[in-house]
C-alpha positions in Angstrom: 123.2 96.3 81.1 121.4 99.4 79.8 119.7 101.7 82.2 116.3 100.8 80.6 116.9 97.1 81.2 118.0 97.7 84.8 115.0 99.8 85.5 112.6 97.3 83.9 114.3 94.5 85.9 114.0 96.4 89.2 110.4 97.2 88.5 109.6 93.5 87.7 111.5 92.5 90.8 109.4 95.0 92.9 106.2 93.8 91.4 106.8 90.2 91.9 108.5 90.3 95.2 105.8 91.5 97.5 108.2 92.1 100.5 107.6 88.7 102.1 111.1 89.2 103.4 113.8 91.8 103.2 116.2 91.4 100.3 119.9 92.1 100.3 122.3 93.2 97.6 125.1 90.7 97.2 127.4 89.0 94.7 127.3 85.2 95.0 128.1 82.3 92.8 125.2 79.9 91.9 124.8 76.9 89.8 121.4 76.0 88.4 120.5 72.5 87.2 118.9 72.5 83.8 118.2 69.0 82.8 121.5 67.1 83.1 123.5 70.4 82.9 124.8 72.6 85.7 124.8 76.3 84.4 126.9 78.8 86.4 125.6 82.2 87.3 125.6 84.9 89.9 123.1 86.1 92.5 122.8 90.0 92.8 119.8 90.0 95.2 118.9 87.5 97.9 116.3 87.0 100.6 115.0 84.0 102.5 112.2 83.7 99.9 114.1 84.1 96.6 116.9 85.5 94.6 117.6 87.5 91.4 120.2 85.7 89.2 122.2 86.6 86.3 122.8 83.7 83.9 123.8 83.2 80.2 120.8 80.9 79.5 117.2 82.0 79.4 115.1 80.3 82.0 111.4 79.4 81.4 108.8 81.2 83.5 107.3 78.9 86.1 110.1 76.3 85.6 111.1 74.5 88.9 114.9 74.3 89.3 117.4 73.0 91.6 119.6 76.0 92.6 123.0 75.9 94.6 124.0 79.0 96.4 127.6 79.4 97.3 127.3 81.6 100.5 131.0 82.4 100.7 130.9 83.9 97.2 131.2 87.4 98.7 134.8 86.6 99.6 135.6 85.3 96.1 135.4 81.5 96.6 133.3 78.7 98.0 133.7 75.3 99.5 131.2 72.5 99.9 130.5 73.7 103.6 129.3 77.0 102.3 126.9 75.8 99.8 123.1 75.3 100.2 120.8 73.7 97.7 117.2 74.8 97.3 114.3 74.2 94.9 113.0 77.4 93.2 110.5 78.5 90.7 111.3 81.0 88.0 109.0 84.0 88.4 110.3 86.3 85.6 113.1 86.5 83.1 114.5 89.5 81.2 117.1 89.6 78.5 120.2 91.8 79.3 123.3 92.8 77.3 125.2 89.9 78.6 122.6 87.2 78.9 119.5 86.9 81.2 118.3 88.1 84.6 115.7 86.0 86.3 113.8 86.2 89.5 113.5 82.9 91.5 111.0 82.2 94.3 112.3 79.5 96.7 109.8 76.6 97.1 111.7 73.8 98.9 114.4 74.5 101.5 115.3 72.2 104.4 115.4 73.8 107.9 119.2 73.5 108.1 119.6 75.3 104.8 117.1 78.0 105.9 119.0 78.6 109.0 122.3 78.8 107.1 120.8 81.3 104.7 119.4 83.4 107.6 122.7 83.4 109.3 124.4 84.4 106.1 122.0 87.2 105.4 122.6 88.7 108.9 126.3 89.3 107.8 125.3 91.4 104.8 124.5 95.2 104.8 121.1 96.6 105.6 118.4 95.3 103.4 117.8 96.9 99.9 115.3 99.9 100.1 112.2 99.3 98.1 
């Protein structure tokens, strides 16, 4: 990704994410349901209210999507016990050198998934500075 694209993405993320919750840098596997297809991607930023994902397919702004987060992805693998499923809305999308980067806002998450996500976030380094 070029420096200009990274700066534009970071500025977009800052503008859209109004610090409802601290966000954490991470590297997690994700799968996003697009119609009947599951598209693999990665999460580079995560909070209890949303995520920044890198994906090969462009996502339409305001699209509502089912997103699976593999919370053990930091260690290089995942099993079903480490996966949570949430519904999110695409807030923004930028084209990058290798595909697309999108900001997602989580809309629907069960209390069990929310607690697992909070517990996982506590294992990560300090929140990313704004």
